VMD Tcl script that draws the C-alpha trace (Angstrom):
set ca {
  {7.78 17.97 -0.24}
  {11.07 20.26 -0.05}
  {13.57 18.77 2.69}
  {13.80 20.75 5.70}
  {16.77 20.97 8.18}
  {16.93 21.87 11.79}
  {20.00 23.60 13.44}
  {20.84 22.09 16.69}
  {19.62 25.55 18.40}
  {16.33 25.43 16.53}
  {15.44 21.82 17.48}
  {16.51 22.50 20.90}
  {14.29 25.36 21.05}
  {11.55 23.40 19.52}
  {12.06 20.14 21.72}
  {12.73 22.37 25.02}
  {15.90 20.86 25.67}
  {19.25 22.37 25.66}
  {21.37 22.65 22.76}
  {24.13 20.53 24.62}
  {21.60 17.66 24.75}
  {20.69 18.02 20.73}
  {24.76 17.83 20.04}
  {25.21 15.02 22.38}
  {22.71 13.03 20.70}
  {24.03 13.95 17.31}
  {27.48 12.83 18.73}
  {26.16 9.33 19.96}
  {24.27 8.83 16.88}
  {21.04 9.00 18.63}
  {19.84 11.60 16.40}
  {20.90 11.63 12.75}
  {22.64 14.87 11.46}
  {24.02 16.18 8.31}
  {27.32 17.57 8.67}
  {28.34 20.76 6.67}
  {31.71 21.55 7.53}
  {31.93 21.97 11.26}
  {28.36 22.43 11.52}
  {25.23 19.92 11.67}
  {21.97 20.12 10.44}
  {19.24 17.77 11.33}
  {16.48 16.40 8.74}
  {12.83 17.10 9.59}
  {12.12 13.49 9.06}
  {14.83 13.00 11.99}
  {12.63 14.87 14.39}
  {9.51 12.93 13.38}
  {11.05 9.68 13.79}
  {12.38 10.82 17.24}
  {8.85 11.70 18.42}
  {7.42 8.68 17.06}
  {9.98 6.45 18.80}
  {9.49 8.28 22.02}
  {6.17 7.13 22.25}
  {4.87 10.61 22.51}
  {1.13 10.80 21.31}
  {0.41 12.85 18.35}
  {-2.38 14.86 19.96}
  {-0.11 15.88 22.89}
  {2.13 17.87 20.63}
  {2.06 21.18 19.63}
  {-0.35 21.80 16.48}
  {2.64 22.70 14.19}
  {4.08 19.61 15.02}
  {1.03 17.53 14.50}
  {0.52 19.15 11.18}
  {4.40 18.26 10.41}
  {3.59 14.54 11.05}
  {0.38 14.43 9.07}
  {2.17 16.24 6.10}
  {5.19 13.40 6.31}
  {2.83 10.35 7.01}
  {-0.38 11.15 5.45}
  {0.47 13.33 2.47}
  {-3.19 13.30 0.97}
  {-4.59 15.14 4.24}
  {-2.06 17.91 3.65}
  {-3.42 18.25 -0.05}
  {-0.51 16.57 -1.37}
  {-0.59 13.55 -3.21}
  {0.73 10.26 -1.69}
  {3.22 8.26 -3.75}
  {4.24 4.70 -3.89}
  {7.48 3.43 -2.79}
  {9.30 1.96 -5.81}
}
mol new
graphics top color blue
foreach p $ca { graphics top sphere $p radius 0.5 }
foreach p [lrange $ca 0 end-1] q [lrange $ca 1 end] { graphics top cylinder $p $q radius 0.2 }
display resetview
C-alpha cells in the first residue's frame, strides 16, 4: 500500500476537531508527524493508531475509516496480500 499523509487541516476535518487541536497534538508528541520545512504531514498509520488507542469501536467509525483499518490490519480482506514481518 502506498503511504498516505494527511495535512493537519484534513485530519481535523476527518476527526471533527479543530486544526489547532491537531497541531497541539503534533507539538506535544501525541500525534506523530513528518516535518517538511515548516509544514507537517501525519501518516495514515498514525491516524489508525490514534483511533485504536482511543478504544473506539471500529463499527462506530464512518465506513471509509472502517475500510482503512481493515486494509492496514487485514490486507487479505482488501484484496491485498499479507506480508510476513522480517
